[in-house]
C-alpha positions in Angstrom: -5.2 -38.9 -9.9 -5.7 -35.1 -9.3 -6.0 -32.6 -11.6 -4.2 -29.1 -10.8 -3.9 -25.9 -12.9 -0.5 -25.2 -13.5 0.8 -21.9 -11.8 2.0 -19.0 -13.7 2.6 -15.6 -13.4 4.9 -13.2 -15.5 6.6 -10.1 -14.3 9.3 -7.8 -15.6 12.2 -6.4 -13.9 13.9 -3.7 -15.3 16.9 -2.5 -13.7 20.1 -0.3 -15.2 22.8 1.7 -14.2 22.4 5.1 -12.1 20.4 6.9 -14.6 18.2 4.1 -15.8 14.8 4.1 -14.1 12.8 0.8 -13.6 9.6 0.2 -14.9 7.1 -0.6 -11.8 3.8 -1.7 -11.8 1.4 1.2 -11.2 0.2 0.3 -7.8 2.0 -1.4 -4.9 0.5 -2.9 -1.8 0.9 0.1 1.3 4.0 -0.7 2.7 6.0 -3.4 0.8 9.1 -3.1 0.8 10.9 -4.1 -2.4 14.6 -5.5 -2.1 17.7 -7.0 -3.8 16.8 -10.2 -5.2 18.6 -13.3 -3.7 20.0 -16.1 -5.5 18.8 -19.5 -5.5 18.6 -22.8 -7.4 17.7 -22.9 -10.9 15.0 -25.5 -9.9 13.2 -22.9 -7.7 11.7 -19.4 -7.9 13.3 -16.2 -6.5 12.9 -15.5 -2.9 11.4 -12.0 -3.5 10.1 -10.2 -6.4 12.0 -7.0 -6.6 12.2 -3.9 -8.7 15.5 -2.4 -7.9 18.3 -0.1 -9.3 21.2 -2.6 -10.2 23.0 -3.7 -13.6 20.4 -6.2 -14.7 17.9 -6.0 -17.4 15.8 -9.6 -17.4 12.3 -10.8 -17.9 11.2 -13.5 -15.5 8.7 -16.8 -15.8 7.7 -17.9 -12.6 5.6 -21.2 -13.3 6.2 -24.9 -13.2 9.6 -25.1 -11.8 12.3 -26.7 -14.1 12.6 -30.4 -13.7 9.5 -31.2 -11.8 8.0 -34.7 -12.2 5.6 -34.1 -14.8 4.9 -37.1 -16.1 2.2 -36.4 -18.7 1.6 -33.4 -21.3 -1.0 -30.6 -20.2 -4.5 -31.7 -20.9 -6.5 -29.0 -22.6 -10.1 -29.3 -20.6 -13.4 -27.2 -21.5 -14.7 -26.8 -18.2 -19.0 -26.6 -17.2 -20.6 -23.5 -16.9 -20.7 -24.2 -12.9 -17.0 -24.6 -13.2 -16.7 -21.5 -14.9 -19.0 -19.7 -12.6 -16.4 -20.8 -9.7 -13.5 -19.2 -12.0 -15.4 -16.0 -12.3 -16.5 -15.6 -8.1 -12.6 -16.0 -7.5 -11.5 -13.3 -10.0 -14.5 -11.2 -8.7 -13.1 -11.3 -5.3 -9.8 -9.4 -6.2 -10.3 -6.1 -5.2 -7.4 -3.5 -6.4 -4.8 -4.2 -3.6 -7.2 -2.9 -0.7 -10.7 -4.7 -1.8 -12.0 -2.0 -3.6 -15.4 -2.7 -5.3 -15.2 -4.9 -8.4 -18.1 -5.1 -11.0 -18.6 -8.8 -12.5 -15.9 -10.4 -14.7 -17.4 -12.9 -17.1 -15.7 -15.4 -19.5 -17.6 -17.5 -22.6 -18.5 -20.9 -21.2 -16.1 -22.4 -24.1 -13.4 -20.9 -22.3 -10.7 -24.0 -21.8 -8.1 -23.7 -19.3 -4.5 -26.0 -19.3 -4.2 -28.0 -16.3 -1.5 -30.6 -15.4 -2.2 -34.3 -14.0 -0.6 -35.0 -11.2 -0.4 -38.1 -8.9 -1.0 -38.3 -5.1 2.5 -39.2 -4.2 3.8 -36.4 -6.3 1.3 -33.9 -5.1 2.2 -34.8 -1.2 6.1 -34.4 -1.9 5.4 -30.8 -3.4 3.0 -30.1 -0.6 5.6 -30.9 2.2 8.3 -29.0 -0.4 6.2 -26.0 -0.2 5.4 -26.2 3.6 9.0 -26.0 4.3 9.8 -23.2 2.0 7.4 -21.1 3.9 9.1 -22.5 7.3 12.5 -21.6 6.0 11.3 -18.3 4.5 9.9 -17.2 7.4 12.9 -18.4 9.9 15.2 -16.1 7.5 13.5 -13.1 6.9 10.7 -12.3 9.2 11.4 -9.6 11.5 9.7 -9.8 15.0 8.7 -6.1 15.9 8.2 -7.0 19.6 12.5 -7.1 19.8 12.9 -10.7 19.5 14.5 -12.4 16.8 11.6 -14.3 15.9 8.0 -15.3 17.5 8.3 -18.6 16.5 10.1 -20.7 19.4 12.9 -23.1 18.0 10.8 -25.7 19.5 7.9 -24.8 17.4 10.0 -24.7 14.2 11.3 -28.3 14.6 7.6 -29.4 15.4 6.2 -27.9 12.5 8.9 -28.9 10.3 8.1 -32.7 11.4 4.1 -32.0 11.1 1.7 -28.9 10.6 0.0 -27.4 13.0 -3.0 -29.6 15.0 -5.9 -29.7 13.0 -4.2 -28.8 9.7 -2.5 -31.4 7.0 -0.9 -31.1 4.0 -2.8 -33.7 2.0 -4.3 -31.5 -0.4 -2.9 -28.1 -1.8 -6.1 -26.6 -0.7 -4.9 -28.1 3.0 -1.7 -26.9 2.5 -2.5 -23.4 2.0 -4.4 -23.5 5.2 -1.7 -24.5 7.4 0.5 -22.0 6.1 -1.6 -19.4 6.7 -2.1 -20.7 10.2 2.0 -20.9 10.6 1.9 -16.9 9.5 -1.1 -16.2 11.9 0.9 -16.9 14.8 3.3 -14.8 14.5 1.1 -12.2 15.8 1.8 -9.6 12.8 -1.6 -8.3 11.0 0.5 -7.1 7.8 2.3 -10.5 7.5 0.1 -13.2 5.6 0.0 -15.6 2.7 -1.0 -15.3 -0.4 -2.6 -18.1 -2.6 -1.2 -17.8 -6.8 -4.4 -16.0 -7.7 -4.0 -13.7 -4.8 -0.5 -12.8 -5.5 -1.1 -12.4 -9.2 -3.5 -10.1 -8.3 -1.7 -8.3 -6.4 1.5 -7.9 -8.8 -1.0 -6.8 -11.5 -3.6 -4.6 -9.8 -4.4 -3.0 -12.9 -5.6 -5.7 -14.8 -8.9 -5.7 -12.9 -8.9 -1.8 -12.0 -10.9 -1.6 -15.5 -13.5 -3.3 -14.1 -13.6 -2.1 -10.6 -16.3 0.0 -9.4 -17.4 1.3 -6.1 -17.0 4.3 -3.9 -13.5 4.0 -2.4 -13.4 3.2 1.2 -10.4 1.2 2.5 -10.4 -0.3 6.0 -8.1 -0.5 8.8 -7.3 -3.8 9.2 -5.9 -6.5 7.3 -7.0 -9.3 9.7 -10.8 -8.5 8.8 -12.0 -8.4 12.2 -15.5 -9.3 12.9 -18.0 -6.1 14.1 -15.3 -3.9 13.1 -15.5 -1.4 9.9 -13.1 1.3 10.9 -12.1 3.3 7.7 -8.4 3.8 7.2 -8.7 6.2 4.6 -10.9 7.1 1.3 -9.2 6.4 -1.9 -8.2 10.1 -3.4 -10.4 11.4 -5.5 -13.0 8.7 -4.5 -17.0 9.4 -4.2 -16.4 8.6 -0.4 -13.6 11.2 -0.3 -15.7 13.8 -2.1 -18.3 13.1 0.6 -16.3 13.9 3.4 -15.3 10.4 4.8 -12.8 10.6 7.2 -10.2 8.4 8.1 -11.2 6.8 11.7 -14.9 6.8 10.7 -16.8 3.8 11.5 -19.1 2.4 9.1 -22.2 1.6 10.9 -24.7 0.8 7.8 -24.7 0.0 4.6 -28.1 0.5 2.5 -30.7 -1.3 4.9 -27.8 -3.6 6.5 -27.3 -2.4 10.2 -23.6 -3.5 10.6 -24.4 -2.9 14.8 -27.2 -5.4 14.9 -26.2 -7.8 17.6 -29.0 -10.3 16.6 -27.2 -11.0 13.5 -23.6 -12.7 13.0 -21.4 -9.9 12.6 -20.2 -9.7 8.9 -16.4 -9.7 7.9 -14.8 -7.1 5.9 -14.9 -8.7 2.7 -18.6 -9.1 3.3 -19.0 -5.2 3.9 -17.0 -4.7 0.6 -19.2 -6.8 -1.2 -22.2 -4.8 -0.1 -20.3 -1.8 -1.3 -19.8 -3.0 -4.8 -21.6 -2.5 -7.7 -22.1 -1.5 -11.5 -20.8 2.3 -12.3 -23.9 4.3 -11.9 -25.5 2.6 -9.1 -26.3 4.0 -5.5 -25.5 2.9 -2.1 -26.5 4.5 1.3 -24.2 4.5 4.2 -23.9 5.7 7.4 -20.7 6.5 9.5 -19.5 7.1 13.6 -17.5 9.9 14.1 -16.5 11.9 16.9 -18.0 15.3 17.4 -17.2 17.8 16.1 -14.5 16.6 13.8 -11.4 18.9 13.4 -11.5 20.6 16.4 -8.6 20.2 18.6 -9.2 18.1 21.8 -7.5 18.0 25.1 -5.4 14.5 23.7 -4.2 16.1 21.1 -2.8 19.2 23.0 -1.3 16.9 25.3 0.6 15.4 22.3 -1.3 12.3 22.3 -3.8 11.4 19.3 -7.5 11.8 20.1 -9.5 8.5 20.9 -13.0 8.5 19.8 -14.1 6.3 22.9 -14.2 9.1 25.2 -15.6 11.9 22.4 -19.3 12.4 22.0 -20.1 10.8 18.4 -22.3 11.8 15.5 -24.1 9.7 12.9 -23.4 11.1 9.1 -25.3 9.8 6.3 -24.5 9.9 2.7 -26.2 8.3 -0.7 -23.0 8.1 -2.8 -23.0 6.8 -6.9 -20.7 4.1 -7.5 -18.3 4.9 -10.3 -14.8 3.3 -11.9 -11.7 3.7 -9.4 -9.2 5.0 -11.7 -6.3 7.0 -9.6 -3.3 8.9 -11.0 -0.2 7.7 -8.7 0.4 11.9 -8.3 -1.0 15.2 -9.8 0.1 18.7 -9.4 -0.8 22.1 -10.2 0.2 25.8 -9.7 -2.3 27.8 -7.4 -2.4 31.5 -8.4 -3.7 33.6 -5.4 -5.6 36.8 -5.6 -3.9 39.9 -5.0 -0.2 40.5 -3.9 0.3 36.6 -2.3 3.2 34.6 -4.9 1.7 31.5 -6.6 2.2 28.2 -5.0 3.1 25.2 -6.4 0.5 21.9 -5.0 1.5 18.4 -5.4 -0.7 15.5 -4.4 0.7 12.0 -4.0 -1.9 9.1 -4.0 0.5 6.0 -4.2 4.4 5.7 -3.7 5.7 4.2 -7.2 8.0 5.2 -9.9 5.5 7.1 -11.9 4.7 9.2 -8.7 8.5 10.0 -8.3 8.5 11.4 -12.3 5.4 13.3 -11.7 6.9 15.1 -8.3 10.4 15.6 -10.3 8.2 16.9 -13.3 6.4 18.9 -10.9 9.5 20.6 -9.2 11.3 21.2 -12.1 8.0 23.2 -13.6 7.8 25.3 -10.4 11.3 26.4 -10.8 10.7 27.3 -14.4 7.7 29.4 -13.4 8.9 31.1 -10.5 7.4 29.4 -8.1 8.9 29.7 -4.4 6.5 27.9 -2.2 5.0 24.2 -2.2 2.5 22.1 -0.5 3.1 18.4 -0.7 -0.1 16.8 0.2 0.2 13.2 1.6 -3.6 12.9 3.1 -5.3 9.4 2.6 -1.9 8.2 0.9 -1.4 4.8 2.3 1.8 4.4 1.0 3.9 2.2 -1.7 7.3 1.4 -2.8 9.5 2.6 0.5 12.5 3.3 -1.8 10.6 5.8 -3.9 9.8 8.0 -0.7 13.2 8.0 0.2 14.0 9.4 -3.7 11.5 11.9 -3.1 12.9 13.1 -0.1 16.0 13.7 -1.6 14.5 15.7 -4.1 14.4 18.5 -1.4 18.1 18.8 0.0 21.3 19.9 -1.6 23.4 18.1 1.3 24.1 14.4 0.1 24.8 13.5 4.1 21.6 14.1 5.0 20.0 11.2 7.1 16.7 10.2 5.5 15.9 7.5 7.7 17.1 4.3 9.1 16.1 0.8 8.8 16.3 -2.4 11.0 16.4 -5.8 9.7 15.6 -9.6 11.2 19.3 -9.7 12.0 19.3 -6.6 14.0 21.4 -4.7 11.6 20.9 -1.0 11.3 21.0 0.8 8.1 21.6 4.7 7.4 19.8 6.0 4.3 21.0 9.3 3.4 20.3 11.6 0.2 23.2 10.4 -1.4 22.0 7.0 -1.7 19.0 8.2 -3.9 21.0 9.9 -6.4 20.8 6.8 -8.7 17.0 7.0 -8.7 16.8 10.8 -10.0 15.2 11.2 -13.4 17.2 11.1 -16.6 17.4 14.7 -17.4 19.1 15.2 -14.0 21.6 12.6 -14.0 24.4 14.9 -15.3 26.3 16.7 -12.3 25.6 20.0 -13.8 21.9 19.2 -14.2 21.6 17.6 -10.7 22.6 20.8 -9.0 20.7 23.1 -11.6 17.6 21.5 -11.8 17.2 19.6 -8.3 17.0 20.1 -5.5 13.7 22.1 -5.0 14.9 24.9 -2.6 11.6 26.6 -2.0 9.6 26.8 1.4 7.6 23.5 1.9 4.6 22.7 3.8 3.3 19.2 4.1 -0.4 18.0 4.9 -0.8 14.7 6.7 -3.8 12.9 8.3 -4.8 9.6 9.7 -4.8 8.0 6.3 -1.1 8.8 5.5 0.6 5.6 6.6 4.2 3.9 5.6 6.2 5.3 2.9 4.0 8.6 3.4 5.2 8.7 7.0 8.6 8.1 5.8 8.5 11.1 3.4 6.7 13.3 6.0 9.1 12.2 8.9 12.3 12.9 6.9 11.3 16.1 5.6 10.4 17.0 9.1 13.2 16.1 11.2 15.4 17.7 8.9 13.7 21.3 9.6 12.9 21.0 5.8 9.0 21.2 5.9 6.2 21.8 8.5 3.5 19.2 9.1 0.1 20.3 9.0 -2.9 18.1 9.8 -3.8 15.4 12.3 -1.5 12.3 13.7 -0.5 9.8 10.8 -1.3 6.3 11.0 1.6 5.0 12.8 3.1 2.0 10.3 7.1 2.0 11.0 7.3 -1.7 9.6 8.2 -2.7 6.0 7.1 -6.0 4.1 8.3 -7.8 1.3 7.0 -10.7 -1.2 8.6 -14.0 -0.9 7.4 -15.8 -3.8 7.3 -19.5 -3.0 7.6 -22.6 -5.5 4.2 -22.7 -6.8 4.0 -19.2 -7.6 2.0 -18.6 -4.4 3.8 -15.8 -1.9 4.6 -15.1 1.2 4.3 -11.0 2.5 6.4 -10.8 5.5 7.3 -7.9 8.0 11.4 -7.8 7.2 12.4 -4.7 9.3 11.3 -1.3 10.4 12.1 2.2 10.0 13.4 4.8 12.4 13.0 8.6 12.0 16.3 10.8 11.4 15.9 11.0 15.1 16.0 7.5 15.7 12.4 7.7 16.9 10.0 4.5 16.4 6.8 4.9 14.1 4.6 3.0 16.9 1.2 1.8 15.7 -1.5 3.8 16.6 0.6 6.8 17.4 2.0 7.8 13.9 3.8 11.3 13.5 2.4 14.2 15.2 1.7 17.3 13.0 3.1 20.6 13.9 -0.2 22.3 13.7 -3.7 20.7 14.3 -5.9 20.7 11.3 -8.5 18.0 10.0 -10.1 18.3 6.7 -11.1 16.3 3.7 -8.6 17.4 0.8 -10.4 19.7 -1.8 -10.9 17.9 -5.0 -8.1 17.9 -7.6 -10.4 19.4 -10.3 -11.3 22.0 -8.0 -7.8 23.2 -7.6 -7.0 23.3 -10.9 -10.1 25.7 -11.8 -9.4 27.7 -8.7 -9.7 31.5 -8.9 -8.5 32.4 -6.3 -11.6 32.1 -3.8 -10.2 30.9 -0.3 -13.4 29.4 0.4 -13.2 26.4 -2.0 -10.5 25.4 -0.4 -10.2 23.2 2.6 -9.3 24.7 5.9 -5.9 22.9 5.9 -4.9 23.9 2.7 -5.6 27.0 3.5 -3.7 27.0 6.6 -1.0 25.9 4.3 -1.1 28.9 2.1 -1.0 31.0 5.0 1.8 29.6 6.4 3.9 29.6 3.3 3.0 33.2 2.7 4.2 34.3 6.2 7.3 32.9 5.8 7.0 30.5 9.1 7.7 27.4 7.7 
């Protein structure tokens, strides 16, 4: 007999009419798209975890399937200390979506866990059911970004329906998970992955561990955890790393005494690098990064219309000693910058992550700007890695009066193209703007707009930036964006594990693809770390405390050139 802990995940789905906003988790995995739920049999979990605008209001519990062959009541076992240490080790590996630093998580040694007793025969049947569900989900929903319908051939699918890939088995649940991971890896898509129940629960409820997380706030580029490559995708907004000046594209080469480029040692993975960056609040860590020199100067490649490459550029190594601290970031922040002299005040909004709270904050900011007569605004998307796809479109709709304006198009796995327009987003506007007379009086925002972007602007950030830019609503200032034009979705499986699959890609209003490694080009090149928000709130009008990109945006807005 095998002992297996019963998977259990609780999540809320709050939907409603056009005027009712849904409650969402505070952070969402960058680029994850949440779509409409698919009906399935009562004995299985919903195909996709969704938070959508529709006429529903329900609470779902994903746990043991109804009607599953449980022959014995759950047993309450008190695990020995070494068993609890293993549980603690698993929980400390949770890294707030991107693998941010984590402090220790401990439980009393008398903690008891509920488990089910499952016979080997039942376990084998359940493993095969899980395996086939994963195959069916991939075949139905996965979008092949190379242009084909699927990366797996029909022959591969038929073969895998009979047996897992060579070298893998379905004898145990852990081996089944390994087989599913191997199956997903054959797609060749770095954004598609498999999540165990614990990993999935951590991504659905990232703030459970957020209060215990402590680090310097570095996010690495690839979810594939490539050996020997530790390139910074972006520093977390308002983190010690961002405040120090760590930039997207920097390559981490040293952590304390660990030389990450030592060829005589086995290369460490991204997770191992993150573990070295973690530690209790108030402790220090020394890091060194390599970057092109000088950073922020226009290169020949950038002038020619292509992102600059560090491979053919002289480099320099920059070192810091940073203090770890809890990483608690609001989804969005705003203030009014009052300039010295005759220059008019300028509204400033920085988006850290796209979710419902960020959209509400932007709407609140625009309403306040209009109330105090602010006619210019800066939207800062630097180092914002994305979030909920729909929220980016709702935010974009705030800046247009014409409901027929095309914001973005999406392509799905079946090759269907859908055009998303401003009027499609009006049901996502906040409660106070729902009435027709209020809608036109309070929104949209008609003032001049500048958008700041960099290589850390990805996914939903690119959706918002390109929607405003291609419709001649805003000028982009900064560098090329990251280049993530694909959309992902969670697909919960029957045992509370999940697949994260690419389900489509989006096209700009001018039907341009957002290619990996290229992104969206800025109208005006500028590279600088964002000014800390607390500095902006206390700004006395002296330009020298502002970063060069923000200064450039203020100058262009006051000149009326945007």
